[in-house]
N, C-alpha and C positions, 0 to 999 in steps of 0.2 A: 591316953590320952590324944584328945584331937587334932590330926596333923593340918594346919591350913597348910595349902598349897599351893593359892595368888589370890593377889586382894588389888584388885584398879584401885588408883588413886582416882575420890572422890574431889570433887568442889567441897569448899570449906560450907557450902549451903545445904550441899546434899548428907555431908555426913550426920545430922540429929536425923534422919531416918534409918540411918543403922543398915549392912552389908545386909546384898541377898546372896541366904549361904544355900549354892548346891553340892550336893556329896556325889561324888565319883563310887560307884563299888567296883566288883572286878569281871563285871559287864564294860569296862572301858580298860585300856591301857593306862594304869596311871603311874608311873613311872617316869613320864615325859612331864618333869615340872618345868622348863622354862615355858613348853607347848603351851600350858594350865594357866599360865604366866596373862600370856596374846591373847586369847580367849578369855581369860578375866578380866583383861583390858576393853577388848573389842564387847563383850555384853555390858559393861561397864556406859560404856558409850551410851551403845542402844536403850538403855533402859534408864540412863540418870540416873544412876546409884551406884557404887561400888561392888564389887561381886566377888565372894570367896568360895573357891573349890575346899569341900573339906571331905576329907575320907574315916574311914570306921573301918572294920577289920572285916567283920561278916554282915550279910544281905538284913541279915533282924539288927544288927545294930540299926538301921540306914532307918530299917522302918519302925523302928522304936523312934529316934530321932521327930521322924516324921507327925506319930501320934502324939509328941511331946508337944511341936511348935521347934523346935531347935530346928530345923529344917525348910524350907521352902523350896528347892525343888531336888528331885534327884535324877539320875540315870541308873538305874538297877536292872534284874534279871527280867525276863518277861517270868520266868513263875512268882519272883515276888511282886512282880507288879500284881498278876491275876489276883492273889494273898490279898496286899492290900486294899485293890481295889473290891474284892466282895467283901471286905470288912471294914469299907465308908472311911477310911483311911487318905488316896488318893484318888487322883484322874487325869488323865495321857494327856499328852500335850503335845509329841509326835516322836514319832519313829524313824529309825536313820534307816539310810537308802545306801546299803554294799554290793558295788557293783553288778549295781543296773536292779538289785530287786531292797527292797526291807527285810529280807530274809537272811538265817542263819543256819546253822547248822550243829550235833554231838561231832568231835572229830574222838574215835579212839585213835591213842596214839601209842606207838611200843618205840623202843633204841631203836636205830636206825639200823644195827645188825641184827636186832632180833630175826629168827625165822617165827614166828609166830605170824598168823595174815586176818584172824578174826576173834571179834572179843571170843570168843567163845573157847577159843584154844590159851587164855586166861587164867582157865581154870587153878585152883590151887594156888597163884600167881599173887604179890603185890600188887597194891590197886590205889593210885593215887586218885581220890575226888578233890573239889572244889572249895564246894559252905554246899551244906545239907537244905541250904534255899534255893541252889540253881538249878538251873532246869535243862541246859545242857552237860555242866559237871557232876550229876545228882541224880534227877529225875530222871533224865532220856534214857541212862546206860542201866537202871535199872529195870527200868521199861523195858529194856532190849531184851535183857536174862530174862523179865518173867515171861516173854513173850515167844519165848526160846524154852521154854519147861523147866528155870533156871529159879531157884531162892535164894535171894539177892544176899540175905542175911550171910550164910552158907557158902558160897560161889569160891570166894576169894579166900586165902590162904590169911593173905592184913591189907586191911586198909587205912586210908588215915584222910586226912585235911590238910590242903594247904594255902586255902584262903585267897587264891590267887588263882590266875588259867597260865601269867606267867610262870609261876611258882611251879603248877606242875607240872608246863612246857619238861621246867628246868630238871623236875625230881625223874622226866622219863629221861632225858640226854644226860643226866646222870649217872644215870643207870642205881635209882633210889625210889623208884619204882618198876616195875614190869609193867608198865600199863599207865592211862589213864583219860581221861575222861576232859574234854577239854571245851572253850569255844571256841568255831571255825572261825570267828572275824580275830582274835585277838591268834591266832597260829596263825591263821593270810599275812595280819597285819607284823608278828614278829618272822614270819619268813622273810618278809623285805627289809623290813629293819633291822633285822639281827639275824641276819641269815648263820653266823656261826652255831649261833645255838638250836633254829629249828632245822638244820639238815643233820642234824647227832639225831632227829627224831623221824618217822617216819607213818602217815595215817594209813591204817591198815581195815580202819571200816567208817563208812556217815552215815549219822540218820538222817530220816527224814528232816526237813525243813518248817521251822515256825517261825513266827513274826520277830523281828528282831527286840535288842532289848530297848525299850521304852526311856524319852525323858518323859518321867511326871512331876505336878504340883501337890502340891499337899492341899487334901481337902480343907476348904473354909479360909482359904487364901487369897489377898483381896483381889479381886476378880480382874480392876485393871493392871494392878500387873501379873498378873497370870498374862490377860489378852497380848505387853507389853513381849513377854518370853517368849511366849507364842510365838510372836510375826518378829519377834530377832531370830529366835532359831529355826524358825520354816525360810526366812528369806537367805538364810547364809549363803545360796548359793545364786544368789540375783548380784553381789558385790563382788571387786574383785578381792579384797582383802578377806570377807568371810570367803573365798572358796579358795582363798589358800592356807585357809586355819583346818575347811573339810579336805582336802587334797594332804593335810599332815596326819591325821586321823584317818585317812582314806577311805574317805566315805564321798557320797554322790552331794548327798543332804540328806534333810529331814522333808517329814512329810508327815501331814495328817492322817490317821488311819482309826476309822472306829472301834469298840473295848471287844465290839465281837472277833477281830483280826485274829484274838490272841484266846478262843474258847480252845483250838486245840492245843495250847496246855493247860485250859484249862483241864481236860478232858484225859489230862498223867495221872497213873496211878500219885495221890499224893504222897508227900513226906512227914511233914505234921501240920496247923493249923494255927494260926493266928487266932491268939486272943488274949 
């Protein structure tokens, strides 16, 4: 069932247009429901339309909803973005800036008391991935294994998917998994907001940096709505309320980048093409 996370209160004249629907994926911290109420209300005032944040289990579900026109915008993983862009489904709107850079990494994490010090020492262990279309939670760690001469299909004793970076962190903290690959932004956010969880894990390896998971628009969306949404997102750091919301997300703001900024993600070995 589709989870409606937030809805701004529209004026009666606005209701006929229907809400602007924005999807959240594992690229965002999705369990802060009161925050998304406030962000929806903020964006609704900027757009002059009600706004809904919605959630699905996987990146592939969200991309399919963009394909069928059920969504207007989405905050997606970098790898899902290049897949959808190459399939002609979406266009880049804005990229978040975290700690001064529009970049993030894959963190390889293990339980705090584990003697493991790098990914190669997890051979024959249990490992948590987040999503088959996750850049930092699946594509990158598998590329790291290949680069070290290992077969990702045979390296771990067992693997499973958590469908959420926070859940992968919990799986390691609770020792359900011997290790996991997670989004650096989500780990750092939880380290600040839920330190009792993150401190039960430790980072043993960091990947190279990639362009941060972006906000995208469905291809073919009304150009004026896309422009107004881009203006609202890109100008958040310019007003007090926007800065407060960004602060709650631990983001500096959003910037407009060329799609070519994601070419390094595109060059990674792929998991499965969009059809």
